[in-house]
N, C-alpha and C positions, 0 to 999 in steps of 0.2 A: 315535224316536234320541234321546239331547238332547248340541247341540252340544258338554260338554266329555267325552263316556265317543265318537270317531266310526268305532268298528267291533262290531260284536257279540262280538270276539276279546277285547275290553278290557270289557265290559261281562260277558261269563261270569268274567274272571277277577277281577273285582270279585268277584261273587258271590260268587265259591271263599272270595275272599281272607273276606266276609263269618259266613260257614258254617265253616269253623277257626277265626278271628276267637270266636264262639259254641262252638267247643268248646275253645277251651281254648288252642289249637293255635297259642299266637303268631307261631311261626317261619316254620310251615308258608303260614299270613295275609298272612302282613309280603311273604315270596316271591309268595303273588300282587298283592299290593299291586303290586308292585316289574317284575310281567310287565302287569301294568293301565295301568303309564306308557310302559313299553315299548309295550305297541298305540296309545300316543296317548293314551289318559285322566288327565284333569291330576291332580295330588298337589300337595295344599297344606294349609294348617294348617284350613285349612273342615275337612277330613274327622277333624278330634274334633270337628267338630260333632254328625259324623253318630254315634248313639244305638249303633247294628251296630256301631262297630270302639272304640267304650269298656272295653269288655276288651283292647283293646292299647296305651293312655294309660298311657305313665310306662315304657313299653318299651323299652331304648336304639334296634333294628333299628328300631321303630316311629318314633321321636323323631328318629333320624338320615333318613331317607327324610324326613321331614319339612323336617327341615333342610336339606336336598338340596334336596331342590325350590324351597323359597326364596330358596338362595341358584341356583339356575337362572333364577329368576325367572319359577317355571311360576304359569299365571294364578291368582289365586284362588278357585279354582272346584270344586264340588263335582260328585260324580255326582249326577241327576237334581231339579237345578236347573237 
Protein backbone atom coordinates (compact mmCIF):
# COMPACT_ATOMS: atom_id res chain seq x y z
CA UNK A 1 0.00 0.00 0.00
CA UNK A 2 1.42 3.42 -0.93
CA UNK A 3 1.97 6.03 1.80
CA UNK A 4 -0.48 8.51 0.24
CA UNK A 5 -3.28 5.90 0.35
CA UNK A 6 -3.23 4.87 3.99
CA UNK A 7 -6.21 2.55 3.79
CA UNK A 8 -7.70 -0.08 1.57
CA UNK A 9 -10.96 1.86 1.81
CA UNK A 10 -9.27 4.94 0.27
CA UNK A 11 -7.71 2.86 -2.50
CA UNK A 12 -11.08 1.25 -3.25
CA UNK A 13 -12.75 4.64 -3.43
CA UNK A 14 -10.05 5.86 -5.83
CA UNK A 15 -10.56 2.76 -8.00
CA UNK A 16 -14.30 3.46 -8.11
CA UNK A 17 -13.56 7.05 -9.18
CA UNK A 18 -11.41 5.76 -12.04
CA UNK A 19 -14.17 3.41 -13.20
CA UNK A 20 -16.80 6.15 -13.15
CA UNK A 21 -14.46 8.56 -14.95
CA UNK A 22 -13.94 5.97 -17.70
CA UNK A 23 -17.71 5.67 -18.07
CA UNK A 24 -18.07 9.45 -18.34
CA UNK A 25 -19.95 9.65 -15.04
CA UNK A 26 -18.13 12.69 -13.75
CA UNK A 27 -20.30 13.48 -10.72
CA UNK A 28 -19.95 9.94 -9.44
CA UNK A 29 -16.20 9.95 -10.07
CA UNK A 30 -15.69 13.17 -8.13
CA UNK A 31 -17.88 11.86 -5.33
CA UNK A 32 -15.67 8.77 -5.03
CA UNK A 33 -12.52 10.94 -5.08
CA UNK A 34 -14.04 12.95 -2.26
CA UNK A 35 -14.65 9.70 -0.37
CA UNK A 36 -11.04 8.67 -1.01
CA UNK A 37 -9.82 11.97 0.44
CA UNK A 38 -12.04 11.52 3.49
CA UNK A 39 -10.47 8.08 3.96
CA UNK A 40 -6.94 9.52 3.89
CA UNK A 41 -5.84 9.69 0.26
CA UNK A 42 -3.84 12.77 -0.71
CA UNK A 43 -5.70 14.92 -3.24
CA UNK A 44 -3.61 17.36 -5.26
CA UNK A 45 -2.96 18.80 -8.69
CA UNK A 46 -0.90 15.69 -9.36
CA UNK A 47 -4.19 13.88 -9.96
CA UNK A 48 -4.40 15.98 -13.12
CA UNK A 49 -1.41 13.97 -14.43
CA UNK A 50 -3.24 10.67 -13.90
CA UNK A 51 -4.39 9.56 -17.36
CA UNK A 52 -7.26 7.59 -15.83
CA UNK A 53 -8.76 10.85 -14.55
CA UNK A 54 -8.32 12.80 -17.79
CA UNK A 55 -12.09 12.64 -18.49
CA UNK A 56 -12.57 14.82 -15.38
CA UNK A 57 -10.33 17.64 -16.59
CA UNK A 58 -12.28 20.88 -16.80
CA UNK A 59 -15.19 19.51 -14.78
CA UNK A 60 -16.10 22.20 -12.22
CA UNK A 61 -16.49 19.72 -9.35
CA UNK A 62 -13.12 18.08 -10.09
CA UNK A 63 -11.41 21.47 -10.37
CA UNK A 64 -13.02 22.58 -7.10
CA UNK A 65 -11.83 19.39 -5.38
CA UNK A 66 -8.26 20.06 -6.51
CA UNK A 67 -8.46 23.75 -5.60
CA UNK A 68 -9.81 22.93 -2.16
CA UNK A 69 -7.04 20.42 -1.53
CA UNK A 70 -4.38 22.90 -2.63
CA UNK A 71 -5.83 25.61 -0.40
CA UNK A 72 -5.79 23.19 2.53
CA UNK A 73 -2.17 22.30 1.89
CA UNK A 74 -2.71 18.65 1.06
CA UNK A 75 0.59 16.94 0.20
CA UNK A 76 1.44 17.03 -3.49
CA UNK A 77 1.34 13.29 -4.14
CA UNK A 78 -0.79 10.98 -6.22
CA UNK A 79 -1.91 7.39 -5.82
CA UNK A 80 0.76 4.89 -6.70
CA UNK A 81 3.70 7.28 -6.43
